[in-house]
C-alpha positions as CSV (number, residue, x, y, z in Angstrom):
1,M,-3.7,13.2,18.2
2,K,-3.3,10.4,20.7
3,P,-0.9,10.9,23.7
4,I,1.1,7.8,22.7
5,K,1.8,9.0,19.1
6,F,3.1,12.4,20.5
7,I,5.3,10.7,23.0
8,L,6.7,8.3,20.3
9,N,7.3,11.2,18.0
10,V,9.1,13.1,20.6
11,I,11.3,10.1,21.5
12,W,12.1,9.6,17.7
13,L,12.8,13.2,17.1
14,I,15.3,13.3,20.0
15,F,17.1,10.1,19.3
16,C,17.5,10.0,15.4
17,G,14.9,11.9,13.7
18,I,16.8,15.2,13.6
19,W,19.9,13.5,12.3
20,M,18.2,11.6,9.6
21,A,16.2,14.5,8.6
22,L,19.3,16.8,8.3
23,A,20.9,14.1,6.1
24,Y,17.9,13.9,3.8
25,V,17.8,18.0,3.6
26,V,21.6,17.9,2.5
27,A,21.1,15.3,0.1
28,G,18.1,17.2,-1.3
29,I,20.1,20.4,-1.6
30,I,22.8,18.5,-3.5
31,C,20.3,16.8,-5.7
32,C,18.8,20.3,-6.5
33,I,22.2,21.7,-7.4
34,L,22.7,19.0,-9.9
35,I,20.1,19.8,-12.5
36,I,19.3,16.3,-13.5
37,T,18.6,15.1,-10.1
38,I,16.1,17.6,-9.0
39,P,13.0,15.3,-8.9
40,F,15.3,13.2,-6.3
41,G,15.9,16.2,-4.5
42,I,12.2,17.2,-4.0
43,A,11.6,13.4,-2.9
44,S,14.5,13.9,-0.4
45,F,12.8,17.1,1.1
46,R,9.3,15.0,1.4
47,I,11.1,12.1,3.0
48,A,12.7,14.5,5.5
49,G,9.2,15.8,6.5
50,F,8.1,12.3,7.2
51,I,11.2,11.4,9.1
52,L,10.7,14.4,11.5
53,W,7.1,13.3,12.5
54,P,6.5,9.7,11.4
55,F,4.0,8.4,13.9
56,G,0.4,9.3,12.8
57,R,1.2,9.8,9.2
58,T,0.5,7.7,6.4
59,A,2.2,7.2,3.0
60,V,-0.4,6.8,0.2
61,E,0.4,5.5,-3.3
62,R,-1.1,7.7,-5.9
63,S,-2.0,6.5,-9.4
64,D,-1.3,9.6,-11.2
65,A,2.4,9.9,-9.7
66,G,5.6,8.6,-11.2
67,A,6.7,7.9,-14.6
68,A,4.1,7.6,-17.4
């Protein structure tokens, strides 16, 4: 990993990454408690992972994901 990405990730984590990730984790837990919203809860946990360490990661669209 390039040093600039590491520095940007640490700055992001300190200033707003932790709070946003915590909010997504709480939302994911609430969604998993409500049975019908479990897929949204799982997506919230994935988004929380991207928010914690965003620089250097890429979101890729998959053709086999989503509704049929």
